[in-house]
C-alpha positions, 0 to 999 in steps of 0.5 A: 500500500502507499503512504500519502502526505499533503492530503486535501479533501474536497468532500471530507471523509473520515473513518479509521476503517477506510473508504472504498473509492477509485484511485488515479495515479497521475502517471496513469491518466487514463486508468483508475484503480480501486482501493481503500483510503485510510485518512488521518487527521494530520493530512496523511493517508494510507492507500491499499490498492486492489491491484498494485501499480508499478508507476507508484513513485514518491512525489507522484500526485494521487486523486480519489474519486467516488462515482466520478466525483473528485473527493480529493488528492495527495502526494505520494510519500513512499511506495510501496510500504510493506503490509504489516502482519495481521492485515486481515479485516478492514478494522485491522487494516485501519489499525495497521495503516495508522501504525504505518502512517506514524512510522518514519520513512 
């Protein structure tokens, strides 16, 4: 999954359990992925893509959409980040994403 910084939400979302949406990596302008976004109060987020992308690089812009509506965007801080042990349920993913978000790169 991907660690994001400078997250800017047009439509505020919250919830440690994550938000399922379409995700567009700037280098893949014609392609959308789906995945879970775990937003945090410090303008960071963790993204778990359903299918990995090889174009995910630090500094790349990422946008989030729901049914074609732009939810927000962010800058990729680090990619990929290795999923922690216990990455099973959505609630566990939220807790694990919080732990990864607070780790130093």
